[in-house]
N, C-alpha and C positions, 0 to 999 in steps of 0.2 A: 677565586673564581666562583661564580654562582653555579648552582646546580644546572640551570638551563645552559649556561656557557660550557660547562663540562660535557653535557650531552651533545652540544653542537660540535665541540672538538672531536669527541669520539665518533660522531656520525660522519664528520668529514674524513677522519682517518679510515673508517670502515668503507666509505665510498671509494677512496683512492685504492685501498687494498683490494676491494671487490673488482674494480676495473682492471687492476694489475693481474689478479688471478684469472679473470675472464680471458685476458690475452693469452694466458698459458693453457687454459682449459680447451680453447678452440683447437689449437694444433694437436694437443694431446688426444682430444676426442677423436679427431680424424685418424690419427695414427693408431690409436688403440682399437678403433673399429676395423682398421686394416689388419691388425694382428689377429683379431677374432674372425676375420673373413666376413664381416657384416657391413652394410652401407653406413656411411658417416653419420647420417641423421639419427641412427639409433643411439650412438654414443652421445650426441649433442642433446637429444631429448632426455636421455638418462641423467646427464649432468644437471640439466635444469630441474627435473623432477626430484632428483636425489637431494640437491642443495636446499630446495624450498621445503621439502618434507622434513629433512633433518633439522633445519632451523626451528621447526615447531617442536620436535620431540627430543632432540639431542641437547647436550650441554657444553660441548667443547667449542670454544670461540675460534679455534684455528682449523677445525676439521672442514675439509671441502669434500663432500660426499659425491663422488662422480666415478666414472669408469677408471680403473687402475691398470697398470701394466700387468701385474700378476693375475688379476681376475680375467683380463682379456686373453692372456696366454693360456690359462687353464680352460677357459671357455672354448678356445680354438682347439685345444687337445681333446676336449669332451666331444665337440661336434665332429671331430675327425673320426671318432670310433663309433658313432651312432649311424645306423643305416638311413638312407633317404637322399633325395635330391636337394638342391639349394633351397627350394621353397619350404620343404619339410624341415630342413635343418634350421632355417630362420624361425619357424614356428617353435621348434624344440628349444631354441635359445631363449625365447620368451618364457617357455615353461620352466626352464632352468632358473631364470631370474625370479620367477614367482615362487618356485620351491625354495630357493635360497632365502627369500624374504620370509616365507612361512617358518622355515627352520630357525632363522634368527628370532622371530617373534616368539616361537614356542620355547626356545632356549632362554630367552629373557623372562618369560612368564614362569618358567620352572626354576629360575635363578641358577642357571648353569654357566655363569660367567667364568667359572674355573676351567672351562674347556680349553682356554688358551694355554693352560699349563702343559698340555700335551705337545705344544710346539715351543721348545725352549728358545731363549734368546740367541744362543750360538747357532741353532738351526735357522732362525730367521735371518741372522747375519749372513750365513753361508748361502741360504736360499736367495737373499737379495743380491748378493754378489753374482751368483750364477745367472740369475734372471736378468740382471743389468747387462752382463756380458752378452747374453743371448739376444736380448732386444736390441742392443746397440749394433751387434753384428747384422741383425736383420734390417737395420736402417741404412747400412752402408750401400747395398745395391740401389736404394732410392737416391742416395747422394751421387753415385757415379752413373746413374741412368742405365743400369743393365739388370734385367731380370735374372734371378738365380734360384736354383732349386737344389735341395740336398736332403738326404734322409736323416742326417745328424749334423752336429755343429762342425765336425771335421770336414765332411764332404761338402757342406755348405761353404765353409771358408775356402776350401780348395777350389770350388767352382767359381767363387767370387774373384779370387786372385788369378785363376786360370783364364778368366775373361778380361784381363787387364788391358789388352789391346782394343777391346770394344768400349772401354770406359769413355764417357763424354767429358772432356776436359772442362768445358764451361759449366756443366752440371756440378762437377766436383768443386770447381772454384766457388760457385755460388754457395754450396753447402759449407765449405771450409770458412769462408768469410762470415757467413751467418753464425756458425758455431763459435768462431773467435769473438765476434761481437757479443754474443750471449754470455760467454765466460767473462768478458771484461765488464759487462753491465751488471753481472752478479755481484760485483764488488761495491756497487752503489745501492745501498738499502733504500727502499721506497721508490726506486725507478722501475717502471714496468718494462723490463728489458725484453721479455718475450713479445709484448705488444708492439714495441718500437721496431723490433727486428721483423716482425710480420708485416708491419706497415711498409718498411723499407723494401722487403721482398716483393710486395704487391706493386709498389711504385717502380721498382726496377723492371719487373715483368711488363708493366704497361709501357714504360719509356723505351725499353730496348727490344721488346718483342722476343723474350727469351724462348718462347715456344717454337719460334721459327728456327732456333739453333739446337733443337732437340731436347731442351729442358722441359720435363714434364710438369704440368700444372695440376692443381687439385681438381679443377673443373667445377661445374655447378653442383651444389648440395641441395637436394630436394627434400624438404620436410614434408613427409607424407604420413601424418599420424592416422591410425585407424584402430578400431577395436580389436584386441587380441582374440585369437581363436585357437582351439586345439587342433593341431595337425593330425591327419590320419596316418600316423607313423607305425602303429602296431605295438603290441606289448613288449617285444624285444627292445625296441628303441627306448621306450619309456623306462624300462627296468635298468638299462644301461645308464640312462640319464640320471636316475635317482642315485645310483652308485657313485657317479662322479660329482654329484652336487654336494655331497658331504665334505669331501676334501676342499671343494671350492669355498664353502662356508668357513671351514677351519682356517684356511690361509687368508681369506678375505678379512675375517675378523681379527686374526692375529696381526695382520699388517695394519688394520685400522686402529685397533686398540694400542698397538705399539706406538703408532704416530700420536694418537690422542694423549696417551699416558706420558710419553716423553716430553711433549710440549707442556702438558699440565704441570708436571713436576718441575720443569724449568722455571715456571712462574708461581710456584707454591699453590696451585689450584688443585681441587679434588674432583674426581669424576666417579660416578657409580656405574660399575661395569655392566650390570644387568639392565640398567636404563639405556645404556648405549647399545646393547644388544637389541632391545626393542626398537630403538630409533633407527638402527640399520635395517631391521626387518621392515619397518614402515617405508623406508626409503627404497628398498628393493621391490617391494610390492608396488609402489608408485611407479617405479621404472618399468615393471612388467606391464602395467596398465597402458603406458605410452609405447610399449614394445621397444624398450631400451635394452641396456646391457647391465650386468651385475655392477653394483656401485659400492664403494667403500671410501674410507678416508686414507688416500694414498700418501706416500712419503713426499713426493715432489710437490703436490699441490698444498699439502699441510704446511710444509716448511716455507713454501713460497708465500702463503698467507701470513705466517709469522714475520718473515722478512719484510713484507709490505706494510706491516704495522697494524694488523687487525686488533681491534679492541673488544668487539662483542660478536655475537652470532649474526649480527646484521651484515657482516662481511660476506657470508655465504649467500645471503639473499641478494645483495648487490652483484655478486659474481654470477648468480643465475640470471638475474635481469640483464646484466651486461652481455652475457653470452647470447641470450635471446635477441637483444637489440642488434648485436653483431651479425647474427644470421638474417634477421628480418630486414635490416637496413643496408647491410654491406654484403649481401649474398653475392652479387655480381663481382664485387671486388675480391671476396674470398676465393672465388673461382679462379682468379689470376695468381693465387699464391703458388710459388714454385714448390714442388714436392721436396727438393733438397733442403729448402729452408724449414719445412715441416719436420724432416728427419733431424735437422740440427737442433730444433727445439726439444725434441724427444731425447736426443743424446745429452744435451745440456742439462735437462731435468733429471737425468739418471747418473750424472757424474759423481754425485755424492755417494752413491751406492758402490762405486768402484774403489773407494778408500779402503785399503787392506788393514789399516791400523786396528780396528776393533777385533779382527781375527788374529792378527799378530800379538795383540795384547793377551789373548787366550793362551798363546804359546808361552809367553812369559810367565803367566799364572800357572802353567801346567794343568789347565783345566779345559776340557771340551774343545781343544783345538782341532782334533781330528774329526769331531762331530761336525763342526762348522765347515771344515775343509771338505768332508764327505758330502755335505749338503750342497756345496757349490759344485763339486765335481759331478754329483748325481744329476743336477739340473742340466749341466753341460753335456753329459754323456747320454742320459736317458730321456731328456725332455722335461718340460715343466711339471707335468702331472706326476709322472713316475719318479722324477727327481724329488718332488715334495714328499711323496709317500716314503721314499728311501730315507729322506732326511728325518722324518718322524720316527721311522724304525730305528735309525741310528741313535736318535735321542733316547728312545725307550731302552735300547740295548745298553747304552752307556750308563743309564740309571740303574738297570738291573745288574750290570757288572759291578758297579760301585756298592750296591746294597748286598750283593752276594759275596763280595770279597772285602769285608770291612777290616779296618785296622783295629786290633785288639790291644789296648794299653794295659801295661802292668803298672799299678799305682803304688806310690810310697808317700810317707808323711813328709810335708814340706817343713823343714827345720823342726821347731817345737810347737807348730800350730796345729789346728784341727783340720787343716786342708790337706787333701790327698791329690797328687798330680802324677802325670806320666813320668816314670823314672827315666825313660829313654830321652826325654827332652829337658829334664831338670836335674842337674848334677847335685843340687843341694837337697834333693828328696831321698829319703832312706826307707828301705823296706822294713816291715814289722817282722821280727824274728818269729818263725813258725807259722806265718800267715801269708798266703798268696792272694793278692787283690787284683781282680781283672775287671776291665770295663770295655765291652764291645762298643765300637764307634758308630754303629747303626742299629736301628730297631730290629729286634728279632722277628723273623717271619720264615715261612716255609722254605724260602730259597737260600737262607744263610745259617739257620739254626744248627744244623748238623756240622757245618764247617766251623762255626764259632766254638761250639762245645768240643769238637775234636781237637782244635788247636789248644784250647785250655787244658784238656786232658793230657795232650802231648807235652805242653809246657810245664806241667806239674809232675810228670811221671818220674823224673829222675832226681827230684829234690829230697834232701835228707832233713829230718827234724821238723817236717811239715805237720802241723796239727789241724789246719783248717784252710778253707778257700772262701773268699768273699767275692761275690759276683754283683757288681754294680749295674743295675738295670735302668739307669736314668734316661737312656735314649729310647726305651721301650714304653710308650704310654699305653700300648695295648699290643697283644700278640695273638696269633691265630692258633688253631688247635694243633697243627704240626709242630710249631715252635714250643707249645706247651708240652707235648709228648717228648720232644727232644730235651727239654729242661728236666723233666722227671727222670728220663733215662740217665742224664748227666748226674743228677742227684744220687741215683741208685749206684752208679759207677763209683762216685766218690765215697759213698758209704761203704762199699765193698773194699775200698782201700783204707778204710778206717779214718776218713777225713770228714770233718764237719763242714757243711755248706751253709753259709750265712748270706742272705740277700740284702743288698743295700739300695736305698733310693728307689724303692718299689712303688710304682703308681697304684692308686686305689683300685683301678679296673684290673690290673694284673694281679693284685693281691686277692681280689674277689675270685678271679679265674683260678688261681692256685688253690684256693679253699674248695671251690667246686670240683676241681680235678682230683682232689684227695692228697695234696702235698702235706706231709706230716708237719705238725706244730708250726703252722704258718704264722701265727700271732707272735711267737717268740723268735722266729728265724728271719723275719722281715724287719729291717731297720730303716729309719727315715734318712740316715746319712751314713757315709762310710765310717766316720768316726764312731757313731753309735754301734755300727756292726763290729768294729774292732773291739769296742768295750764289751759287747755281748759275748764275743769269742773269748776274750780274756777272762770274763766272769765264769765261763763254763770250761776253761782250760784244764781244770783239775780233773774233769771227768773224761777228757780226751787224751788217749795215749798217743805219743809221737809215733809216726810211721817209721818202722825199722829200715835201715839202709839195705837195699837189695844186694 
């Protein structure tokens, strides 16, 4: 195939993928605007601006930068706590989007792509599960045609099922049929399922007059772009807004980068995290200019783009153009769209996040299961914003607990080799007579140094015939002053017992710090390997008296 022919094939694939994604973006935009408590046109304009600007600055061929469920939910939680009427809150929403864009751009310029490390993957999985359940639950009243209020998810669910006698059977039937069709069409790659279901819903509404039977319709969507302006909200509102914008940026980028990176790895592609930060910053600033909503590369749209066969970033351009054409040319038809069909599209797009297998896998690995579970429960119990903050706190607490309570291995020689391994895990490893060899499993720092050295002191206290202790510091590329002080106190305690302390696998920075701190005879007491440390102790054993049995 010629190069021109290859471009034609890719262009056709991107066009089909873009149209398919546009069919998903429209109902999602309307639904996410509803979650945030904003008019639908704000989400639609945000999707158009975000996709076009990202196509210029970004590099992921699957990323569809538009409003996401998590950003809409966090924006709703943010606007709920800032003072002011609906007009002021609408203006503050624009300010929040602009602030998010500026923070993204600054983080990219300062090369702070590592900020995603503060939100671990287990936290993201738990957060996604809790968020999916929350959003799906909030779509159910739309499907049954009954307005519901609740202060938390339990009262909300109780109010929903308590009003079961007021449910509209036809509204529920329309939503269930649409959801079943969407789930079936998901099994057909390349078929624009969301678009076909939307078209069928509009046709059914037109032919059967569903509104006359109590089925609510989307209604007219007015695109009213205007220049943004600063609302007269007062310092208190702006200060609260800034506080809540930081977690919005964190979760938005974590979700976006997680989607981009997962899809890039699947196809052996590489992305530069700081470039994507800047691209998301530009997309959010563009969204603020058109008075849109926060935008990012959401899970559902990104994976829908992949399933539709996207080949290049032209897909996101075609998706933006397709969305604009849908609104410009089919506005009156979109007004006929039944809201239960809209709710079904959102639910179908989030079904992938209900899969518990990633969290159950953590249970099998005995790693971070309760962190992921706590993140999910936090979102359900305390709301999206507080649940996310709780999830981050759990992630940091789990990390601190692991670092503060490290496993300390006792090492022995593996057969007749020069290798030293954990004697608790290798039966063919034997200890060196008269020498105790210890290896902390984590880097030494102020939170664990005293604990580590206390356990080593306790573990060597009752041994007879002990001449020396070797401390392997291979996990510590650098240590802080508190850990250095604890190391010197440990050294002094061992000397008072008449034991020689030899350090193995000492990194150069730690060796320099030991010299500056005044540790005696650093040059001869630091070895590059455990085997060298054992040899050094053996060479000096004639000058070290065995410790008498207490």
